N, C-alpha and C positions, 0 to 999 in steps of 0.2 A: 548938733549931737544929741543935747538930751531924747528927742527923737529919734536919731539910728538909737540909742541904748533903749528905747520903752521901745522901736517896734526889730531890734534882737530879745529883749527880753519877750517879748508876745511869743516870735519866730521859737524861741526857746534856745537860742544860739550865745556861746559867751563871746565878750568880745573883751581877747588879748592882752596883753596889756606888751609883748616882745613876741614875733615873731617862733614856733617849732623850728626855725631853719631860714636860714642867709636867703633870702627872696631874689635876690640881684636888682633887675633891671621890674621885676613886677612888683608895681603897685599895691597888690594888696594879696591876700587870698581867703577864698574856704576849702578848711578841710576837712571836710564832710566825715570821715571817722571820727575826728574831734569834737561837732558840728560848733565848731569856732570858727573866727574869724580876723584875722589881723593883720596887718599895714604895716609897710616897705620903711624902717621906724627915720630910713629921709623925706620922705614925704611933708608936705607940706600942708599944714587945715586944708587950706583949698585943692591941692589935689584929693586928699585925703576923702572928704566928704559925699566928690561923686560914686568914689571904690567902693565905699560902702556898702553904699546904692550898689552897683554892678553886683558886692559879695553877700551883699543881704538877697536878691534875687536869687544866686546860683541857693541860697540856705535854705528860699521858700523853695526854689523849683528842682535842684538836681539833687535833693536830700536824700538818705536811699530811704526811706519810703515811700517818698515821690518814685523809684529808680524803679526800685520791687513791684512795683504796679500800673508803668509803661509796660507795655505789649511789647515793646523792644528796646535796647535800649539809644539811644539820643548819640553820635558825634561830640565832637572837640567842636567843630565847626558853629555846631548844630546849640547846645551849649553855650555856648560863649555868645553868639549873635543873639538868642534870647536873655540869659542877661547884664547886655552893655543895649542894647533895646529897651529892656526895662530901665536903666539906670540916666537913658535920655532919655528918657518918655518924664521922672520924676524930679530931673532936674528943671527939665522945662519946665515943668508945669513952677517949678517953687523960682521960677526965675533964673538959676544954676548955667549961664554959658561952658558949656561943655562941647563945643559943633567940630570943636578944632580937635578934638582927642573923639572921640564918638564917631564922626564921619568917617575917617582913618581907620582903627580903629573894623565897625563893623564891614567896609570895604574888605581891610582882609581874611576875615573869614571867611569871606563873603565870596571872592574874586575867581575862586577853583569854582563853583553851584550852578545845576544845572537849573534849567526854571522850575524843571519836579523838585525838584536841593528847593524853591526855594516859594513852591508853594506850597 
């Protein structure tokens, strides 16, 4: 958690103790307009760690500043693919097993993608 807190601090992202809204089945959320991340309070710490990686990727890749610099807006599937692929790679680097979640999640967001979309 100290590493996650340091990354968030370096990105200027606040880690909220409680989400500003009910997250339902979502494990976490990046609130772009607040520049903040919150976890679902029902998560275990083991669930939250890779979700923090995912939400920190959103915070870095999909913040207001980055979005304004892009030539076009990214679709939700593109953003989710980028965030989860980043989380998957970071988790794998540190030996955290996330395949059972990440592979189906990535598949779900890319199932209707064309070859052009994937490129």
